[in-house]
N, C-alpha and C positions, 0 to 999 in steps of 0.2 A: 504494500500500500504506500502510495506517495501522497504527501500532504502539501498543500499550497495555501499559505495564509492569504487573506484578501489584501489587495493593494489599498493603500490608505491615502485619500486625497488630503492635501494640506489644509483646505478650508474646513474639512470635517475634523481634522486634528485640532484646529483652533477652537471649533465649537465644543468638542467633547472635553478637551483638557484645559480650556480657558474660560469660555463663556458660561458653561453650566456650573462649574464650581464657583466662578466669580459671582453668579447670580445667587447662589446659596450664601456667600459671604455678604453680598449687598443686602439681602433680606435680614441677616443678623444685625448689620449696622443700623438699618432702619428701625428694627425692634429696640435697639439700645437708645436710639434718639427719641422715639415717641412710643414709650411702652404701652402695650395693651396686655390684657391677660396672657400669660405665656402659652397656655393651652390653645387659645384662639389663634395666636400667631403660629404656633407649631403645627396645628392641624390644617390650617388654611394656606400657609405659605411655605414654611420650611420643609415639612414632611413631603409634600408633593414634589418639591424641587429636588430634594435628596433622592427620592425614588426615581425620578426621570434621569438624574445624573447617574445613579447606580445602574439603571437599565442600559443607558448609552455606553457606559464603560464595559459592561458585560458583553454587549454586542461587539464593541471594539476589540476586546480581548479574545473572543471566541469565533469570530467569523472566518471561515476557511473552507477549503475544498479538498476532499480526499478522493483519489482515483485508485480503486482496487482492480482486481482482475476482471470483475464483472459489473461494477457499478461506480457511478459518480455520487459521492455523498457530500451534500452541502449542509454546513452547520452554521447557525448564528444564534447565540444565546440559548434559549430553551427549544428552538426549532431545528428540525432535521428533515431534509428532503433526500430521498434516494431515487436515482434515475438509473435504470439498467443501461449499460453501455450499448447493448444490442438495440435499444429503443431510440438512440440518438441518430437523427438523420442529417442534421446540419448544425454547424457552429460558425458564427460570424461576429465580427467586431460591431459594436454599437455604442452609442452614447445616450441611449434611451434612459430617461430619468425616473421612471416609476419605482416605487419601493421594491427593494430586492435585497438579497443577501450579498450586497456588494458595497464596499466602503469607498468607492471611487466611481466616477462616471465613465472611466475607461473600462468598458465592460465587454463581455462575450455573451451573446444570446445563444442559448442551447435550445434547439428545436428537436422534438421527439415525434414519433408516429402519432401521438395523441394531440400534437399541436405545440403550443408554447411551453417551454420549459423554464428553468431558472435563468436569471441574469446574474452573472458572476464577474468578479474582477480579480483574478489570481495574480499574485506576484510571480515573477519568473514566467511571464505569459508565453514566451516562445517554447520553453521547456514543457509547460502544460499542454500547449497545442500539439507539440511533437508526440507527447505521450498519448494524447487522444487519437492522433493519426495512426499510431501503432496499434492501439486497442480497439479502434472503431474504423476499420478499413472500408466499411460500407458507407460511412458518413462523408458528407461534403464539408470539409473543414477549411475555412478561409482565415486569412490573417497571418 
């Protein structure tokens, strides 16, 4: 099994490691400046912000792609998608922005016999594509 972590866009790096924790700190400063009951502040402001930040960090740390002998496994936080290599019909580069298990807009669109598959953004893209060419000789692989 070969594992490829997701490529990470600089703007997303800034968001996850800068703005979200900065927002938690800003809310703490606001609470210290104009105190309201701690439980009101905590439940309506700080707790939701901490939860969003924790989820974003979890996604950041776990998003990646594994290619086994028989399948492509896509993982992101608590989600896992499995696509049989025999079902892949096409792989092509895209910058399609819909939500996906990709931490960059420099993506690959995986098409299967059933239609659309996952959008992914593996680091070491050339190595990933070469591995798919070897394991999916029936598929049209671009890029």
